[in-house]
N, CA, C and O atoms as a Tripos MOL2 file, in Angstrom:
@<TRIPOS>MOLECULE
protein
  220   219    55     0     0
PROTEIN
NO_CHARGES

@<TRIPOS>ATOM
      1 N         -14.5230   25.6990  -11.6990 N.3       1 UNK1
      2 CA        -14.1640   26.9620  -11.0860 C.3       1 UNK1
      3 C         -13.5500   27.8820  -12.1310 C.2       1 UNK1
      4 O         -13.9140   29.0550  -12.2100 O.2       1 UNK1
      5 N         -12.6360   27.3710  -12.9240 N.am      2 UNK2
      6 CA        -11.9670   28.1940  -13.9300 C.3       2 UNK2
      7 C         -12.9460   28.6290  -15.0050 C.2       2 UNK2
      8 O         -12.9560   29.7970  -15.3940 O.2       2 UNK2
      9 N         -13.7720   27.7070  -15.4920 N.am      3 UNK3
     10 CA        -14.7340   28.0390  -16.5470 C.3       3 UNK3
     11 C         -15.6850   29.1300  -16.0830 C.2       3 UNK3
     12 O         -15.9970   30.0470  -16.8420 O.2       3 UNK3
     13 N         -16.1430   29.0370  -14.8500 N.am      4 UNK4
     14 CA        -17.0590   30.0490  -14.3180 C.3       4 UNK4
     15 C         -16.3560   31.4020  -14.2140 C.2       4 UNK4
     16 O         -16.9350   32.4280  -14.5710 O.2       4 UNK4
     17 N         -15.1280   31.4130  -13.7340 N.am      5 UNK5
     18 CA        -14.3730   32.6620  -13.6110 C.3       5 UNK5
     19 C         -14.1030   33.2810  -14.9720 C.2       5 UNK5
     20 O         -14.1540   34.5030  -15.1170 O.2       5 UNK5
     21 N         -13.8160   32.4520  -15.9700 N.am      6 UNK6
     22 CA        -13.6340   32.9630  -17.3300 C.3       6 UNK6
     23 C         -14.9280   33.5770  -17.8400 C.2       6 UNK6
     24 O         -14.9140   34.6530  -18.4380 O.2       6 UNK6
     25 N         -16.0500   32.8950  -17.6070 N.am      7 UNK7
     26 CA        -17.3460   33.3920  -18.0670 C.3       7 UNK7
     27 C         -17.7190   34.6930  -17.3720 C.2       7 UNK7
     28 O         -18.2890   35.5830  -18.0040 O.2       7 UNK7
     29 N         -17.4120   34.8230  -16.0920 N.am      8 UNK8
     30 CA        -17.7290   36.0350  -15.3340 C.3       8 UNK8
     31 C         -16.8010   37.1890  -15.6840 C.2       8 UNK8
     32 O         -17.1280   38.3500  -15.4340 O.2       8 UNK8
     33 N         -15.6460   36.8750  -16.2590 N.am      9 UNK9
     34 CA        -14.6870   37.9170  -16.6010 C.3       9 UNK9
     35 C         -13.7100   38.2310  -15.4850 C.2       9 UNK9
     36 O         -12.8840   39.1330  -15.6290 O.2       9 UNK9
     37 N         -13.7850   37.5080  -14.3750 N.am     10 UNK10
     38 CA        -12.8460   37.7490  -13.2810 C.3      10 UNK10
     39 C         -11.4980   37.0740  -13.5310 C.2      10 UNK10
     40 O         -10.5230   37.3220  -12.8210 O.2      10 UNK10
     41 N         -11.4600   36.2190  -14.5500 N.am     11 UNK11
     42 CA        -10.2320   35.5440  -14.9540 C.3      11 UNK11
     43 C         -10.1390   35.6320  -16.4630 C.2      11 UNK11
     44 O         -11.1350   35.4450  -17.1610 O.2      11 UNK11
     45 N          -8.9630   35.9130  -16.9650 N.am     12 UNK12
     46 CA         -8.7850   36.0270  -18.4100 C.3      12 UNK12
     47 C          -7.7540   35.0250  -18.8910 C.2      12 UNK12
     48 O          -6.7530   34.7660  -18.2230 O.2      12 UNK12
     49 N          -8.0160   34.4690  -20.0600 N.am     13 UNK13
     50 CA         -7.0690   33.5500  -20.6920 C.3      13 UNK13
     51 C          -6.0720   34.3700  -21.5010 C.2      13 UNK13
     52 O          -6.4590   35.2150  -22.3080 O.2      13 UNK13
     53 N          -4.8060   34.1190  -21.2820 N.am     14 UNK14
     54 CA         -3.7520   34.8290  -22.0030 C.3      14 UNK14
     55 C          -2.9880   33.8030  -22.8280 C.2      14 UNK14
     56 O          -2.3440   32.9140  -22.2720 O.2      14 UNK14
     57 N          -3.0560   33.9210  -24.1590 N.am     15 UNK15
     58 CA         -2.3230   32.9590  -24.9880 C.3      15 UNK15
     59 C          -0.8130   33.1720  -24.8560 C.2      15 UNK15
     60 O          -0.3070   34.2770  -25.0490 O.2      15 UNK15
     61 N          -0.1230   32.1140  -24.5300 N.am     16 UNK16
     62 CA          1.3240   32.1770  -24.3420 C.3      16 UNK16
     63 C           1.9550   31.0210  -25.0980 C.2      16 UNK16
     64 O           1.5260   29.8750  -24.9640 O.2      16 UNK16
     65 N           2.9580   31.3180  -25.8800 N.am     17 UNK17
     66 CA          3.7190   30.2840  -26.5750 C.3      17 UNK17
     67 C           4.8860   29.8810  -25.6770 C.2      17 UNK17
     68 O           5.7840   30.6790  -25.4120 O.2      17 UNK17
     69 N           4.8600   28.6570  -25.2210 N.am     18 UNK18
     70 CA          5.9460   28.1610  -24.3860 C.3      18 UNK18
     71 C           6.9230   27.3580  -25.2360 C.2      18 UNK18
     72 O           6.5070   26.6070  -26.1190 O.2      18 UNK18
     73 N           8.2090   27.5120  -24.9780 N.am     19 UNK19
     74 CA          9.1820   26.7340  -25.7480 C.3      19 UNK19
     75 C           9.0820   25.2560  -25.4010 C.2      19 UNK19
     76 O           8.7640   24.8890  -24.2700 O.2      19 UNK19
     77 N           9.3580   24.4190  -26.3840 N.am     20 UNK20
     78 CA          9.3600   22.9770  -26.1470 C.3      20 UNK20
     79 C          10.5880   22.6300  -25.3110 C.2      20 UNK20
     80 O          11.6810   23.1490  -25.5390 O.2      20 UNK20
     81 N          10.3870   21.7510  -24.3480 N.am     21 UNK21
     82 CA         11.4900   21.3480  -23.4740 C.3      21 UNK21
     83 C          11.6980   19.8460  -23.5670 C.2      21 UNK21
     84 O          10.7510   19.0860  -23.7660 O.2      21 UNK21
     85 N          12.9160   19.4380  -23.4230 N.am     22 UNK22
     86 CA         13.2560   18.0250  -23.3610 C.3      22 UNK22
     87 C          13.5250   17.6650  -21.9040 C.2      22 UNK22
     88 O          14.1800   18.4120  -21.1770 O.2      22 UNK22
     89 N          13.0170   16.5240  -21.4960 N.am     23 UNK23
     90 CA         13.2160   16.0460  -20.1390 C.3      23 UNK23
     91 C          13.8340   14.6590  -20.1830 C.2      23 UNK23
     92 O          13.7040   13.9410  -21.1740 O.2      23 UNK23
     93 N          14.4970   14.2930  -19.1180 N.am     24 UNK24
     94 CA         15.0780   12.9600  -18.9910 C.3      24 UNK24
     95 C          14.5540   12.3280  -17.7120 C.2      24 UNK24
     96 O          14.3060   13.0090  -16.7170 O.2      24 UNK24
     97 N          14.3910   11.0200  -17.7590 N.am     25 UNK25
     98 CA         13.9580   10.2880  -16.5730 C.3      25 UNK25
     99 C          15.1140    9.4030  -16.1330 C.2      25 UNK25
    100 O          15.6260    8.5930  -16.9050 O.2      25 UNK25
    101 N          15.5060    9.5700  -14.9010 N.am     26 UNK26
    102 CA         16.6180    8.8010  -14.3560 C.3      26 UNK26
    103 C          16.0560    7.6920  -13.4740 C.2      26 UNK26
    104 O          15.2130    7.9420  -12.6130 O.2      26 UNK26
    105 N          16.5230    6.4800  -13.6900 N.am     27 UNK27
    106 CA         16.0710    5.3510  -12.8820 C.3      27 UNK27
    107 C          17.2790    4.6140  -12.3200 C.2      27 UNK27
    108 O          18.3870    4.7100  -12.8470 O.2      27 UNK27
    109 N          17.0440    3.8900  -11.2610 N.am     28 UNK28
    110 CA         18.0960    3.1010  -10.6260 C.3      28 UNK28
    111 C          18.1940    1.7660  -11.3560 C.2      28 UNK28
    112 O          17.1930    1.0660  -11.5030 O.2      28 UNK28
    113 N          19.3700    1.4160  -11.8040 N.am     29 UNK29
    114 CA         19.5200    0.1990  -12.6110 C.3      29 UNK29
    115 C          19.2400   -1.0820  -11.8290 C.2      29 UNK29
    116 O          18.9020   -2.1050  -12.4250 O.2      29 UNK29
    117 N          19.3760   -1.0390  -10.5080 N.am     30 UNK30
    118 CA         19.1750   -2.2450   -9.7100 C.3      30 UNK30
    119 C          17.7770   -2.3500   -9.1030 C.2      30 UNK30
    120 O          17.5080   -3.2670   -8.3280 O.2      30 UNK30
    121 N          16.8930   -1.4270   -9.4460 N.am     31 UNK31
    122 CA         15.5350   -1.4560   -8.8940 C.3      31 UNK31
    123 C          14.5140   -1.5330  -10.0120 C.2      31 UNK31
    124 O          14.6580   -0.9070  -11.0620 O.2      31 UNK31
    125 N          13.4780   -2.3200   -9.7570 N.am     32 UNK32
    126 CA         12.3930   -2.4340  -10.7260 C.3      32 UNK32
    127 C          11.4790   -1.2180  -10.5740 C.2      32 UNK32
    128 O          11.2210   -0.7640   -9.4590 O.2      32 UNK32
    129 N          10.9970   -0.7010  -11.6890 N.am     33 UNK33
    130 CA         10.1180    0.4660  -11.6600 C.3      33 UNK33
    131 C           8.7770    0.1110  -11.0250 C.2      33 UNK33
    132 O           8.2370   -0.9720  -11.2510 O.2      33 UNK33
    133 N           8.2480    1.0370  -10.2280 N.am     34 UNK34
    134 CA          6.9380    0.8300   -9.6100 C.3      34 UNK34
    135 C           5.8490    1.0710  -10.6560 C.2      34 UNK34
    136 O           6.1150    1.6080  -11.7310 O.2      34 UNK34
    137 N           4.6280    0.6690  -10.3290 N.am     35 UNK35
    138 CA          3.5080    0.9110  -11.2400 C.3      35 UNK35
    139 C           3.3210    2.4030  -11.4790 C.2      35 UNK35
    140 O           2.9910    2.8210  -12.5880 O.2      35 UNK35
    141 N           3.5300    3.2020  -10.4460 N.am     36 UNK36
    142 CA          3.3990    4.6540  -10.5870 C.3      36 UNK36
    143 C           4.4580    5.2010  -11.5480 C.2      36 UNK36
    144 O           4.1570    6.0550  -12.3820 O.2      36 UNK36
    145 N           5.6870    4.7150  -11.4330 N.am     37 UNK37
    146 CA          6.7450    5.1550  -12.3390 C.3      37 UNK37
    147 C           6.4340    4.7590  -13.7750 C.2      37 UNK37
    148 O           6.6240    5.5530  -14.6960 O.2      37 UNK37
    149 N           5.9580    3.5340  -13.9660 N.am     38 UNK38
    150 CA          5.6310    3.0780  -15.3200 C.3      38 UNK38
    151 C           4.4760    3.8850  -15.9010 C.2      38 UNK38
    152 O           4.4840    4.2090  -17.0880 O.2      38 UNK38
    153 N           3.4850    4.2120  -15.0770 N.am     39 UNK39
    154 CA          2.3520    5.0090  -15.5460 C.3      39 UNK39
    155 C           2.7940    6.4170  -15.9130 C.2      39 UNK39
    156 O           2.3510    6.9600  -16.9250 O.2      39 UNK39
    157 N           3.6610    7.0130  -15.1030 N.am     40 UNK40
    158 CA          4.1700    8.3480  -15.4050 C.3      40 UNK40
    159 C           4.9590    8.3390  -16.7060 C.2      40 UNK40
    160 O           4.7910    9.2270  -17.5430 O.2      40 UNK40
    161 N           5.8090    7.3500  -16.8790 N.am     41 UNK41
    162 CA          6.6050    7.2580  -18.1070 C.3      41 UNK41
    163 C           5.6980    7.0880  -19.3200 C.2      41 UNK41
    164 O           5.9300    7.7110  -20.3570 O.2      41 UNK41
    165 N           4.6720    6.2530  -19.2040 N.am     42 UNK42
    166 CA          3.7290    6.0580  -20.3080 C.3      42 UNK42
    167 C           2.9910    7.3530  -20.6210 C.2      42 UNK42
    168 O           2.7770    7.6830  -21.7880 O.2      42 UNK42
    169 N           2.6060    8.0820  -19.5890 N.am     43 UNK43
    170 CA          1.9050    9.3520  -19.7850 C.3      43 UNK43
    171 C           2.8080   10.3640  -20.4830 C.2      43 UNK43
    172 O           2.3830   11.0360  -21.4230 O.2      43 UNK43
    173 N           4.0350   10.4720  -20.0310 N.am     44 UNK44
    174 CA          4.9500   11.4630  -20.5870 C.3      44 UNK44
    175 C           5.3810   11.1320  -22.0120 C.2      44 UNK44
    176 O           5.6720   12.0390  -22.7930 O.2      44 UNK44
    177 N           5.4250    9.8680  -22.3560 N.am     45 UNK45
    178 CA          5.8360    9.4830  -23.7050 C.3      45 UNK45
    179 C           4.6550    9.3240  -24.6460 C.2      45 UNK45
    180 O           4.8330    8.9710  -25.8120 O.2      45 UNK45
    181 N           3.4440    9.5840  -24.1490 N.am     46 UNK46
    182 CA          2.2610    9.4980  -24.9990 C.3      46 UNK46
    183 C           1.7620    8.0890  -25.2070 C.2      46 UNK46
    184 O           0.9510    7.8500  -26.1010 O.2      46 UNK46
    185 N           2.2230    7.1530  -24.4070 N.am     47 UNK47
    186 CA          1.8180    5.7570  -24.5580 C.3      47 UNK47
    187 C           0.7900    5.3520  -23.5080 C.2      47 UNK47
    188 O           0.4900    4.1660  -23.3700 O.2      47 UNK47
    189 N           0.2530    6.3020  -22.7770 N.am     48 UNK48
    190 CA         -0.6840    5.9960  -21.6940 C.3      48 UNK48
    191 C          -1.9660    5.3800  -22.2250 C.2      48 UNK48
    192 O          -2.5030    4.4650  -21.6010 O.2      48 UNK48
    193 N          -2.4760    5.8520  -23.3620 N.am     49 UNK49
    194 CA         -3.7080    5.3000  -23.9220 C.3      49 UNK49
    195 C          -3.5200    3.8410  -24.3150 C.2      49 UNK49
    196 O          -4.3990    3.0130  -24.0760 O.2      49 UNK49
    197 N          -2.3830    3.5240  -24.9150 N.am     50 UNK50
    198 CA         -2.1160    2.1430  -25.3150 C.3      50 UNK50
    199 C          -1.9620    1.2520  -24.0880 C.2      50 UNK50
    200 O          -2.4060    0.1030  -24.0930 O.2      50 UNK50
    201 N          -1.3400    1.7730  -23.0460 N.am     51 UNK51
    202 CA         -1.1560    1.0150  -21.8140 C.3      51 UNK51
    203 C          -2.5040    0.7690  -21.1410 C.2      51 UNK51
    204 O          -2.7510   -0.3310  -20.6480 O.2      51 UNK51
    205 N          -3.3670    1.7630  -21.1140 N.am     52 UNK52
    206 CA         -4.6770    1.6300  -20.4720 C.3      52 UNK52
    207 C          -5.5700    0.6550  -21.2260 C.2      52 UNK52
    208 O          -6.3130   -0.1050  -20.6050 O.2      52 UNK52
    209 N          -5.5090    0.6630  -22.5530 N.am     53 UNK53
    210 CA         -6.3630   -0.2390  -23.3240 C.3      53 UNK53
    211 C          -5.8640   -1.6820  -23.2570 C.2      53 UNK53
    212 O          -6.6330   -2.6100  -23.5080 O.2      53 UNK53
    213 N          -4.5900   -1.8830  -22.9230 N.am     54 UNK54
    214 CA         -4.0420   -3.2300  -22.8150 C.3      54 UNK54
    215 C          -4.4850   -3.9140  -21.5280 C.2      54 UNK54
    216 O          -4.4390   -5.1400  -21.4280 O.2      54 UNK54
    217 N          -4.9160   -3.1250  -20.5390 N.am     55 UNK55
    218 CA         -5.3230   -3.6910  -19.2470 C.3      55 UNK55
    219 C          -6.6760   -4.2010  -19.3170 C.2      55 UNK55
    220 O          -7.1940   -4.7160  -18.3260 O.2      55 UNK55
@<TRIPOS>BOND
     1     1     2 1
     2     2     3 1
     3     3     4 2
     4     3     5 am
     5     5     6 1
     6     6     7 1
     7     7     8 2
     8     7     9 am
     9     9    10 1
    10    10    11 1
    11    11    12 2
    12    11    13 am
    13    13    14 1
    14    14    15 1
    15    15    16 2
    16    15    17 am
    17    17    18 1
    18    18    19 1
    19    19    20 2
    20    19    21 am
    21    21    22 1
    22    22    23 1
    23    23    24 2
    24    23    25 am
    25    25    26 1
    26    26    27 1
    27    27    28 2
    28    27    29 am
    29    29    30 1
    30    30    31 1
    31    31    32 2
    32    31    33 am
    33    33    34 1
    34    34    35 1
    35    35    36 2
    36    35    37 am
    37    37    38 1
    38    38    39 1
    39    39    40 2
    40    39    41 am
    41    41    42 1
    42    42    43 1
    43    43    44 2
    44    43    45 am
    45    45    46 1
    46    46    47 1
    47    47    48 2
    48    47    49 am
    49    49    50 1
    50    50    51 1
    51    51    52 2
    52    51    53 am
    53    53    54 1
    54    54    55 1
    55    55    56 2
    56    55    57 am
    57    57    58 1
    58    58    59 1
    59    59    60 2
    60    59    61 am
    61    61    62 1
    62    62    63 1
    63    63    64 2
    64    63    65 am
    65    65    66 1
    66    66    67 1
    67    67    68 2
    68    67    69 am
    69    69    70 1
    70    70    71 1
    71    71    72 2
    72    71    73 am
    73    73    74 1
    74    74    75 1
    75    75    76 2
    76    75    77 am
    77    77    78 1
    78    78    79 1
    79    79    80 2
    80    79    81 am
    81    81    82 1
    82    82    83 1
    83    83    84 2
    84    83    85 am
    85    85    86 1
    86    86    87 1
    87    87    88 2
    88    87    89 am
    89    89    90 1
    90    90    91 1
    91    91    92 2
    92    91    93 am
    93    93    94 1
    94    94    95 1
    95    95    96 2
    96    95    97 am
    97    97    98 1
    98    98    99 1
    99    99   100 2
   100    99   101 am
   101   101   102 1
   102   102   103 1
   103   103   104 2
   104   103   105 am
   105   105   106 1
   106   106   107 1
   107   107   108 2
   108   107   109 am
   109   109   110 1
   110   110   111 1
   111   111   112 2
   112   111   113 am
   113   113   114 1
   114   114   115 1
   115   115   116 2
   116   115   117 am
   117   117   118 1
   118   118   119 1
   119   119   120 2
   120   119   121 am
   121   121   122 1
   122   122   123 1
   123   123   124 2
   124   123   125 am
   125   125   126 1
   126   126   127 1
   127   127   128 2
   128   127   129 am
   129   129   130 1
   130   130   131 1
   131   131   132 2
   132   131   133 am
   133   133   134 1
   134   134   135 1
   135   135   136 2
   136   135   137 am
   137   137   138 1
   138   138   139 1
   139   139   140 2
   140   139   141 am
   141   141   142 1
   142   142   143 1
   143   143   144 2
   144   143   145 am
   145   145   146 1
   146   146   147 1
   147   147   148 2
   148   147   149 am
   149   149   150 1
   150   150   151 1
   151   151   152 2
   152   151   153 am
   153   153   154 1
   154   154   155 1
   155   155   156 2
   156   155   157 am
   157   157   158 1
   158   158   159 1
   159   159   160 2
   160   159   161 am
   161   161   162 1
   162   162   163 1
   163   163   164 2
   164   163   165 am
   165   165   166 1
   166   166   167 1
   167   167   168 2
   168   167   169 am
   169   169   170 1
   170   170   171 1
   171   171   172 2
   172   171   173 am
   173   173   174 1
   174   174   175 1
   175   175   176 2
   176   175   177 am
   177   177   178 1
   178   178   179 1
   179   179   180 2
   180   179   181 am
   181   181   182 1
   182   182   183 1
   183   183   184 2
   184   183   185 am
   185   185   186 1
   186   186   187 1
   187   187   188 2
   188   187   189 am
   189   189   190 1
   190   190   191 1
   191   191   192 2
   192   191   193 am
   193   193   194 1
   194   194   195 1
   195   195   196 2
   196   195   197 am
   197   197   198 1
   198   198   199 1
   199   199   200 2
   200   199   201 am
   201   201   202 1
   202   202   203 1
   203   203   204 2
   204   203   205 am
   205   205   206 1
   206   206   207 1
   207   207   208 2
   208   207   209 am
   209   209   210 1
   210   210   211 1
   211   211   212 2
   212   211   213 am
   213   213   214 1
   214   214   215 1
   215   215   216 2
   216   215   217 am
   217   217   218 1
   218   218   219 1
   219   219   220 2
@<TRIPOS>SUBSTRUCTURE
     1 UNK1         2 RESIDUE 1 A UNK
     2 UNK2         6 RESIDUE 1 A UNK
     3 UNK3        10 RESIDUE 1 A UNK
     4 UNK4        14 RESIDUE 1 A UNK
     5 UNK5        18 RESIDUE 1 A UNK
     6 UNK6        22 RESIDUE 1 A UNK
     7 UNK7        26 RESIDUE 1 A UNK
     8 UNK8        30 RESIDUE 1 A UNK
     9 UNK9        34 RESIDUE 1 A UNK
    10 UNK10       38 RESIDUE 1 A UNK
    11 UNK11       42 RESIDUE 1 A UNK
    12 UNK12       46 RESIDUE 1 A UNK
    13 UNK13       50 RESIDUE 1 A UNK
    14 UNK14       54 RESIDUE 1 A UNK
    15 UNK15       58 RESIDUE 1 A UNK
    16 UNK16       62 RESIDUE 1 A UNK
    17 UNK17       66 RESIDUE 1 A UNK
    18 UNK18       70 RESIDUE 1 A UNK
    19 UNK19       74 RESIDUE 1 A UNK
    20 UNK20       78 RESIDUE 1 A UNK
    21 UNK21       82 RESIDUE 1 A UNK
    22 UNK22       86 RESIDUE 1 A UNK
    23 UNK23       90 RESIDUE 1 A UNK
    24 UNK24       94 RESIDUE 1 A UNK
    25 UNK25       98 RESIDUE 1 A UNK
    26 UNK26      102 RESIDUE 1 A UNK
    27 UNK27      106 RESIDUE 1 A UNK
    28 UNK28      110 RESIDUE 1 A UNK
    29 UNK29      114 RESIDUE 1 A UNK
    30 UNK30      118 RESIDUE 1 A UNK
    31 UNK31      122 RESIDUE 1 A UNK
    32 UNK32      126 RESIDUE 1 A UNK
    33 UNK33      130 RESIDUE 1 A UNK
    34 UNK34      134 RESIDUE 1 A UNK
    35 UNK35      138 RESIDUE 1 A UNK
    36 UNK36      142 RESIDUE 1 A UNK
    37 UNK37      146 RESIDUE 1 A UNK
    38 UNK38      150 RESIDUE 1 A UNK
    39 UNK39      154 RESIDUE 1 A UNK
    40 UNK40      158 RESIDUE 1 A UNK
    41 UNK41      162 RESIDUE 1 A UNK
    42 UNK42      166 RESIDUE 1 A UNK
    43 UNK43      170 RESIDUE 1 A UNK
    44 UNK44      174 RESIDUE 1 A UNK
    45 UNK45      178 RESIDUE 1 A UNK
    46 UNK46      182 RESIDUE 1 A UNK
    47 UNK47      186 RESIDUE 1 A UNK
    48 UNK48      190 RESIDUE 1 A UNK
    49 UNK49      194 RESIDUE 1 A UNK
    50 UNK50      198 RESIDUE 1 A UNK
    51 UNK51      202 RESIDUE 1 A UNK
    52 UNK52      206 RESIDUE 1 A UNK
    53 UNK53      210 RESIDUE 1 A UNK
    54 UNK54      214 RESIDUE 1 A UNK
    55 UNK55      218 RESIDUE 1 A UNK
């Protein structure tokens, strides 16, 4: 949808420099992380490819 709109000219790409942000992940010390939480953490830290290839 986006590619077609860009090609038609009804949508324009605007280059924007966004500042780098730091985020923190808070977890409960008495609970084990779910698979979804572990996948999100791997994705955010750039380790998702290594995690996927290990499976």
